[in-house]
C-alpha positions in Angstrom: 0.0 -0.3 -0.4 1.6 3.2 -0.7 2.4 6.0 2.1 0.7 9.3 2.4 2.6 11.8 1.6 3.4 15.9 1.6 4.0 16.8 -2.0 5.1 20.5 -1.1 6.9 21.6 1.8 4.7 24.1 4.8 1.9 23.4 2.7 -1.2 20.8 4.5 -1.8 18.7 1.8 -1.5 15.7 1.7 -1.4 13.3 -1.2 -1.3 9.1 -1.6 -2.3 7.4 -4.7 -4.2 4.4 -3.2 -6.6 6.7 -1.9 -8.4 9.3 -3.1 -7.5 8.5 -6.6 -4.3 10.0 -5.9 -6.0 13.5 -5.6 -4.1 16.3 -3.5 -6.4 16.7 0.0 -6.3 18.8 3.0 -3.8 17.4 5.5 -6.4 15.6 7.9 -9.4 15.2 5.9 -10.4 13.2 2.3 -11.0 16.6 1.6 -9.6 17.2 -2.0 -7.6 20.9 -2.3 -9.9 20.9 -6.1 -12.9 21.1 -4.1 -12.0 25.0 -2.7 -11.1 26.1 -6.0 -14.2 24.5 -7.5 -16.7 25.8 -4.9 -15.1 29.4 -5.0 -15.8 29.7 -9.0 -18.9 29.0 -8.1 -19.4 31.8 -5.7 -19.4 30.1 -2.8 -17.8 32.3 -0.2 -14.9 31.2 1.9 -16.9 31.0 4.9 -19.5 29.1 3.1 -16.6 26.8 2.5 -15.4 25.9 5.6 -18.8 25.3 6.9 -19.4 22.2 4.7 -16.0 20.9 4.6 -15.7 20.6 8.6 -12.2 19.0 8.4 -11.1 21.6 6.7 -9.5 24.9 8.6 -9.7 28.7 8.1 -6.0 28.6 7.3 -5.3 25.5 5.7 -7.5 27.4 3.2 -5.5 30.1 2.9 -2.0 28.5 2.5 -3.6 26.7 0.3 -5.3 30.4 -1.7 -1.5 32.1 -0.9 0.8 29.0 -2.0 -1.8 29.9 -6.0 -1.1 32.9 -5.4 2.6 32.5 -5.7 3.3 30.2 -7.4 1.3 32.4 -10.5 3.6 35.7 -9.2 6.0 34.0 -10.0 5.3 32.5 -13.0 4.6 35.4 -14.4 7.6 37.5 -13.3 
């Protein structure tokens, strides 16, 4: 059985190719990170998202959003 890995140091995201179809998930949950972006794109507020996905903390969601922001800014530089 494959082990859970944390592919990006310091980011609260785990991944396991044999669980959750290999999708990156918020640490300590089975909530795919992709669900955050899908919900925000669909007009759901961050507060609404956090209420709907109880295991995800505000700090985890902000860390993922900040990582995405930094990655985009670096790529555009």
